[in-house]
N, CA and C of each residue as an Amber inpcrd file, in Angstrom:
protein
   381
  55.8060000 -68.8340000 109.7520000  55.7770000 -69.0870000 111.1750000
  54.5560000 -69.9160000 111.5630000  53.4170000 -69.6890000 110.9720000
  52.2130000 -70.4490000 111.3160000  52.3790000 -71.9410000 111.0440000
  52.9480000 -72.3620000 109.8810000  53.1310000 -73.8060000 109.6880000
  53.9770000 -74.4460000 110.7790000  54.9730000 -73.7390000 111.2950000
  55.7880000 -74.2710000 112.3820000  54.9360000 -74.4770000 113.6350000
  54.0450000 -73.5280000 113.9380000  53.1720000 -73.6740000 115.1000000
  52.2510000 -74.8670000 114.9500000  51.7350000 -75.1110000 113.7490000
  50.8590000 -76.2520000 113.5290000  51.6070000 -77.5640000 113.7140000
  52.8820000 -77.5840000 113.3560000  53.6770000 -78.8000000 113.5440000
  53.8650000 -79.1050000 115.0270000  53.8890000 -78.0530000 115.8540000
  54.0970000 -78.2350000 117.2810000  52.8030000 -78.5170000 118.0310000
  51.6810000 -78.4910000 117.3210000  50.3840000 -78.7050000 117.9580000
  50.2880000 -80.1220000 118.5190000  49.6530000 -80.2320000 119.6660000
  49.4250000 -81.5380000 120.2770000  48.3710000 -82.2840000 119.4780000
  48.5080000 -83.5750000 119.3350000  47.5090000 -84.4000000 118.6510000
  46.5980000 -84.9940000 119.7160000  45.3160000 -84.6430000 119.6570000
  44.3610000 -85.1260000 120.6480000  43.5820000 -86.3410000 120.1460000
  43.9800000 -86.8990000 119.0160000  43.3070000 -88.0960000 118.5020000
  43.3710000 -89.2170000 119.5230000  42.2690000 -89.9610000 119.6430000
  42.2510000 -91.0960000 120.5460000  40.9510000 -91.1780000 121.3280000
  40.9530000 -92.0750000 122.3040000  39.8020000 -92.2820000 123.1770000
  40.1070000 -91.6300000 124.5230000  39.1970000 -90.7690000 124.9750000
  39.3310000 -90.0460000 126.2430000  38.1520000 -90.4120000 127.1270000
  38.3860000 -90.6090000 128.4020000  37.3140000 -91.0010000 129.3020000
  37.4100000 -90.2710000 130.6330000  36.2490000 -90.0400000 131.2420000
  36.1900000 -89.3640000 132.5320000  34.7640000 -89.3580000 133.0460000
  34.5020000 -88.4900000 133.9930000  33.1600000 -88.3730000 134.5770000
  32.7790000 -86.9090000 134.6860000  31.4650000 -86.6820000 134.6230000
  30.9260000 -85.3380000 134.7860000  29.8740000 -85.3860000 135.8970000
  29.8590000 -84.3420000 136.7330000  28.8720000 -84.2670000 137.8150000
  27.5040000 -83.9130000 137.2310000  26.4710000 -84.6060000 137.6940000
  25.0870000 -84.3210000 137.3030000  24.2560000 -84.1630000 138.5630000
  22.9950000 -83.7800000 138.3910000  22.1130000 -83.6460000 139.5570000
  21.9540000 -84.9750000 140.2850000  22.0230000 -86.0840000 139.5420000
  21.8300000 -87.3980000 140.1250000  23.1130000 -88.0970000 140.5470000
  24.2340000 -87.4120000 140.5040000  25.5140000 -88.0330000 140.8630000
  26.5440000 -87.7550000 139.7910000  27.2130000 -88.8140000 139.3270000
  28.2020000 -88.6520000 138.2560000  27.7900000 -89.4870000 137.0460000
  28.2540000 -89.0430000 135.8930000  27.9570000 -89.7320000 134.6390000
  29.2800000 -89.9960000 133.9210000  29.4570000 -91.2300000 133.4320000
  30.6390000 -91.5480000 132.6390000  30.5410000 -90.8680000 131.2820000
  31.6700000 -90.3260000 130.8170000  31.7490000 -89.6550000 129.5250000
  32.9680000 -90.1810000 128.7860000  32.7910000 -90.4890000 127.4940000
  33.8950000 -90.9190000 126.6540000  33.8700000 -90.1080000 125.3670000
  35.0350000 -89.6730000 124.9310000  35.1810000 -88.9650000 123.6640000
  36.0700000 -89.7790000 122.7480000  35.6480000 -89.9410000 121.5130000
  36.5140000 -90.5090000 120.4850000  36.8310000 -89.3700000 119.5370000
  38.0820000 -88.9360000 119.5290000  38.4970000 -87.7910000 118.7250000
  39.4430000 -88.2050000 117.6170000  39.2770000 -87.5680000 116.4580000
  40.1710000 -87.7530000 115.3200000  40.5880000 -86.3730000 114.8560000
  41.8990000 -86.1320000 114.8340000  42.4290000 -84.8300000 114.4520000
  43.2280000 -84.9530000 113.1710000  42.9220000 -84.0710000 112.2090000
  43.6920000 -83.9430000 110.9760000  44.0280000 -82.4740000 110.8140000
  45.2760000 -82.1270000 111.0850000  45.6590000 -80.7170000 111.1120000
  44.9500000 -80.0470000 112.2680000  44.1860000 -78.9900000 111.9800000
  43.4250000 -78.3170000 113.0340000  41.9770000 -78.7920000 113.0910000
  41.5590000 -79.6220000 112.1370000  40.1810000 -80.1160000 112.1040000
  40.0060000 -81.2620000 113.0990000  38.9190000 -81.1890000 113.8640000
  38.6380000 -82.1870000 114.8870000  37.2520000 -82.7750000 114.6530000
  37.1740000 -84.0930000 114.5620000  35.9070000 -84.7930000 114.4160000
  35.8390000 -85.8860000 115.4740000  34.6590000 -86.5050000 115.6060000
  34.5350000 -87.6010000 116.5570000  33.1440000 -87.7040000 117.1270000
  33.0460000 -88.4310000 118.2440000  31.7690000 -88.6480000 118.9180000
  31.9480000 -88.5490000 120.4220000  30.8710000 -88.1240000 121.0710000
  30.7950000 -88.1050000 122.5220000  29.8300000 -89.2070000 122.9390000
  30.2400000 -90.0340000 123.8860000  29.4160000 -91.1330000 124.4030000
  29.1300000 -90.8730000 125.8720000  27.8510000 -90.9980000 126.2560000
  27.4810000 -90.8770000 127.6600000  26.2890000 -91.7970000 127.9200000
  25.6500000 -91.6390000 129.0640000  24.5410000 -92.5220000 129.4370000
  23.3600000 -92.4500000 128.4800000  23.2530000 -91.3520000 127.7210000
  22.1440000 -91.1900000 126.7730000  22.4340000 -91.8040000 125.4160000
  23.6650000 -92.1960000 125.1610000  24.0390000 -92.7430000 123.8550000
  25.2340000 -92.0020000 123.2930000  25.2460000 -91.8240000 121.9590000
  26.3700000 -91.1420000 121.3270000  25.8670000 -89.9760000 120.4860000
  26.7130000 -88.9560000 120.3800000  26.4010000 -87.7650000 119.5960000
  27.6590000 -87.3360000 118.8590000  27.5420000 -87.0440000 117.5520000
  28.7180000 -86.5630000 116.8150000  29.0900000 -85.1480000 117.2480000
  30.3810000 -84.8520000 117.1790000  30.8060000 -83.4890000 117.4530000
  30.8360000 -82.7270000 116.1330000  30.6470000 -81.4140000 116.2210000
  30.7100000 -80.5570000 115.0480000  31.5380000 -79.3230000 115.3910000
  31.8860000 -78.5720000 114.3680000  32.6460000 -77.3370000 114.5420000
  33.9210000 -77.5660000 115.3420000  34.5330000 -78.7420000 115.1870000
  35.7010000 -79.0920000 115.9780000  36.9910000 -78.4990000 115.4520000
  37.7820000 -77.9400000 116.3770000  39.0940000 -77.3850000 116.0610000
  40.0660000 -77.7270000 117.1760000  41.3010000 -77.9650000 116.7920000
  42.3790000 -78.1630000 117.7560000  43.5720000 -77.3590000 117.2610000
  43.9600000 -76.3480000 118.0230000  45.0810000 -75.4950000 117.6570000
  46.0080000 -75.4170000 118.8620000  47.2380000 -75.8770000 118.6760000
  48.1570000 -75.9500000 119.8110000  47.6000000 -76.9240000 120.8170000
  47.4300000 -76.4980000 122.0630000  46.8480000 -77.3670000 123.0840000
  45.3910000 -76.9970000 123.3830000  44.7680000 -76.1720000 122.5160000
  43.3940000 -75.7220000 122.7010000  42.4440000 -76.5520000 121.8290000
  41.3370000 -76.9880000 122.4310000  40.3320000 -77.8170000 121.7600000
  38.9710000 -77.1310000 121.8900000  38.2140000 -77.0720000 120.7750000
  36.8720000 -76.4860000 120.7700000  35.9800000 -77.3580000 119.8990000
  34.7790000 -77.6980000 120.3850000  33.8050000 -78.4020000 119.5640000
  32.4090000 -78.2360000 120.1330000  31.4040000 -78.6000000 119.3330000
  29.9950000 -78.4770000 119.7110000  29.3460000 -79.8510000 119.6110000
  28.4290000 -80.1340000 120.5280000  27.6220000 -81.3590000 120.4900000
  26.1570000 -80.9510000 120.6100000  25.3270000 -81.4560000 119.7010000
  23.8800000 -81.2260000 119.7640000  23.2350000 -82.4810000 120.3430000
  22.4550000 -82.3130000 121.4160000  21.8200000 -83.4450000 122.0950000
  20.3490000 -83.1360000 122.3460000  19.5960000 -84.1860000 122.6220000
  18.2240000 -84.0080000 123.0820000  18.1950000 -84.3340000 124.5730000
  17.5770000 -83.4410000 125.3430000  17.4660000 -83.6130000 126.7850000
  16.0020000 -83.5460000 127.1840000  15.6630000 -84.2910000 128.2220000
  14.2930000 -84.2350000 128.7200000  14.2300000 -83.2820000 129.9030000
  13.2170000 -82.4180000 129.8820000  12.9580000 -81.4990000 130.9790000
  11.4750000 -81.5940000 131.2920000  11.1460000 -82.3070000 132.3570000
   9.7340000 -82.5550000 132.6690000   9.1200000 -83.4300000 131.5890000
   8.0450000 -82.9500000 130.9870000   7.3670000 -83.7170000 129.9410000
   7.7730000 -83.3130000 128.5350000   8.7740000 -82.4560000 128.3920000
   9.1560000 -82.0230000 127.0530000  10.5890000 -82.4310000 126.7200000
  10.8230000 -82.5880000 125.4330000  12.1550000 -82.8940000 124.9190000
  12.7280000 -81.6190000 124.3290000  13.9660000 -81.3180000 124.6910000
  14.6290000 -80.1040000 124.2290000  15.8210000 -80.4480000 123.3430000
  15.9730000 -79.7080000 122.2460000  17.1830000 -79.7680000 121.4320000
  18.1770000 -78.7910000 122.0430000  19.3120000 -79.3140000 122.4980000
  20.2800000 -78.5060000 123.2360000  21.6220000 -78.5050000 122.5240000
  22.2510000 -77.3420000 122.5040000  23.5620000 -77.1580000 121.8830000
  24.5800000 -76.9150000 122.9920000  25.5730000 -77.8190000 123.0990000
  26.6080000 -77.7350000 124.1280000  27.9530000 -77.4130000 123.4750000
  28.6230000 -76.3720000 123.9520000  29.9490000 -76.0140000 123.4320000
  30.9990000 -76.4450000 124.4530000  31.9920000 -77.1750000 123.9730000
  33.1050000 -77.6300000 124.8030000  34.3540000 -76.8520000 124.4000000
  35.0480000 -76.2910000 125.3770000  36.3260000 -75.6230000 125.1410000
  37.3000000 -76.1250000 126.2010000  38.5350000 -76.2920000 125.8080000
  39.4800000 -76.7790000 126.8010000  40.9050000 -76.8200000 126.3100000
  41.7410000 -77.3810000 127.1630000  43.1680000 -77.4880000 126.8640000
  43.6820000 -78.8700000 127.2430000  44.7220000 -79.2510000 126.5410000
  45.4370000 -80.4860000 126.8410000  46.5810000 -80.1300000 127.7750000
  46.5680000 -80.7140000 128.9650000  47.6150000 -80.4730000 129.9700000
  48.1990000 -81.8210000 130.3650000  49.3960000 -82.0900000 129.8580000
  49.9940000 -83.3990000 130.1060000  49.1230000 -84.4720000 129.4890000
  48.7220000 -85.4520000 130.2440000  47.8590000 -86.5110000 129.7450000
  46.3880000 -86.2840000 130.0360000  46.0060000 -85.0550000 130.3990000
  44.6260000 -84.7530000 130.7580000  44.0410000 -83.7150000 129.8060000
  42.8390000 -83.9880000 129.3240000  42.0890000 -83.0360000 128.5250000
  41.0860000 -82.3740000 129.4660000  41.2910000 -81.0810000 129.7390000
  40.4310000 -80.3430000 130.6600000  39.4520000 -79.5150000 129.8450000
  38.1600000 -79.8470000 129.9540000  37.1190000 -79.2040000 129.1630000
  36.1270000 -78.4550000 130.0470000  35.6100000 -77.3610000 129.5100000
  34.4790000 -76.6580000 130.1130000  33.3000000 -76.8480000 129.1600000
  32.1570000 -77.2620000 129.7050000  30.9530000 -77.4750000 128.9010000
  29.9690000 -76.3470000 129.1950000  29.5590000 -75.6540000 128.1400000
  28.6600000 -74.5260000 128.2670000  27.3890000 -74.7960000 127.4600000
  26.2390000 -74.7360000 128.1100000  24.9580000 -74.9130000 127.4130000
  24.6650000 -73.6120000 126.6840000  24.8610000 -73.6200000 125.3520000
  24.6610000 -72.4060000 124.5610000  23.1960000 -72.0750000 124.3820000
  22.4000000 -73.0880000 124.0610000  20.9860000 -72.8280000 123.8180000
  20.2010000 -74.1230000 123.9330000  18.8990000 -73.9570000 124.1200000
  18.0120000 -75.1000000 124.1960000  16.6390000 -74.6450000 123.7200000
  16.0510000 -75.4150000 122.8220000  14.7160000 -75.1050000 122.3180000
  13.8580000 -76.3520000 122.4270000  12.5610000 -76.1540000 122.4920000
  11.6510000 -77.2940000 122.5260000  11.7760000 -78.0100000 121.1830000
  12.0170000 -79.3060000 121.2110000  12.2160000 -80.0870000 119.9860000
  11.0100000 -79.9060000 119.0740000  11.2720000 -79.6400000 117.8080000
  10.2090000 -79.4680000 116.8310000   9.6060000 -78.0850000 116.8270000
  10.0170000 -77.2260000 117.7700000   9.4800000 -75.8760000 117.8530000
  10.3590000 -74.9510000 117.0270000   9.7590000 -74.1990000 116.1360000
  10.5430000 -73.2720000 115.3230000  10.7680000 -71.9440000 116.0350000
  10.3510000 -71.8690000 117.2950000  10.5220000 -70.6500000 118.0780000
  11.9660000 -70.4260000 118.4660000  12.1970000 -69.3460000 119.1710000
  13.5500000 -68.9770000 119.5550000  14.0590000 -69.7610000 120.7490000
  15.2200000 -69.3900000 121.1680000  15.8820000 -70.0170000 122.3060000
  15.0850000 -69.7090000 123.5690000  14.8550000 -70.7320000 124.3850000
  14.1210000 -70.4740000 125.6200000  14.9670000 -70.6650000 126.8520000
  16.1630000 -71.1970000 126.7070000  16.9680000 -71.4480000 127.8900000
  18.4320000 -71.3050000 127.5350000  19.1820000 -70.6380000 128.3940000
  20.6290000 -70.5940000 128.2780000  21.1940000 -70.5830000 129.6850000
  22.1140000 -71.4730000 129.9320000  22.7160000 -71.5700000 131.2610000
  24.0580000 -70.8670000 131.2420000  24.3310000 -70.0620000 132.2420000
  25.6130000 -69.3780000 132.3120000  26.6410000 -70.2030000 133.0900000
  26.1940000 -71.2570000 133.7590000  27.1040000 -72.0850000 134.5500000
  27.8160000 -73.0840000 133.6500000  29.1370000 -73.0620000 133.6820000
  29.9270000 -74.0200000 132.9120000  30.2650000 -75.2040000 133.8030000
  30.2560000 -76.3890000 133.1860000  30.6730000 -77.5930000 133.9050000
  32.0890000 -77.9390000 133.4830000  32.9160000 -78.2960000 134.4410000
  34.2890000 -78.6760000 134.1580000  34.4010000 -80.1940000 134.1160000
  35.1170000 -80.6790000 133.1090000  35.2760000 -82.1170000 132.9080000
  36.7580000 -82.3950000 132.6620000  37.2990000 -83.3900000 133.3550000
  38.6750000 -83.8260000 133.1180000  38.6560000 -85.2330000 132.5650000
  39.3110000 -85.3940000 131.4150000  39.3400000 -86.6940000 130.7360000
  40.7840000 -87.1790000 130.6110000  40.9560000 -88.4840000 130.7420000
  42.2600000 -89.1250000 130.5590000  42.2530000 -89.9090000 129.2590000
  43.3700000 -89.9290000 128.5650000  43.4730000 -90.6750000 127.3120000
  43.6640000 -92.1580000 127.5810000  42.7980000 -92.9680000 126.9520000
  42.9750000 -94.4200000 127.0420000  44.0360000 -94.8890000 126.0620000
  44.0360000 -94.2820000 124.8780000  45.0920000 -94.5530000 123.8880000
  45.1850000 -93.4150000 122.9270000
């Protein structure tokens, strides 16, 4: 039964684009996704550049992946781990972005920040 479910899984491979709300307005976001079975790889592109995705999975219409980015907060640079979870609904990929953790870059100390607020992002497939 499981192989049949995998055959019915939606393929999210392609280029997806949309916008995310930020403190300064909106930011363009593009995802390049490649799906092989349930494994999901690719890159996220935004105003800061590009970041590879890791821990990517796509099962049925559910998508999960992680992006590690560096963010500036005042005078310090933070290594931040963002988890994206979402679903494919028609031609729209609806994602929730959750800041899992953030540490001062180069600091071997523990997590100093975790946000409980999730950001919602809707992306449309370009191809």
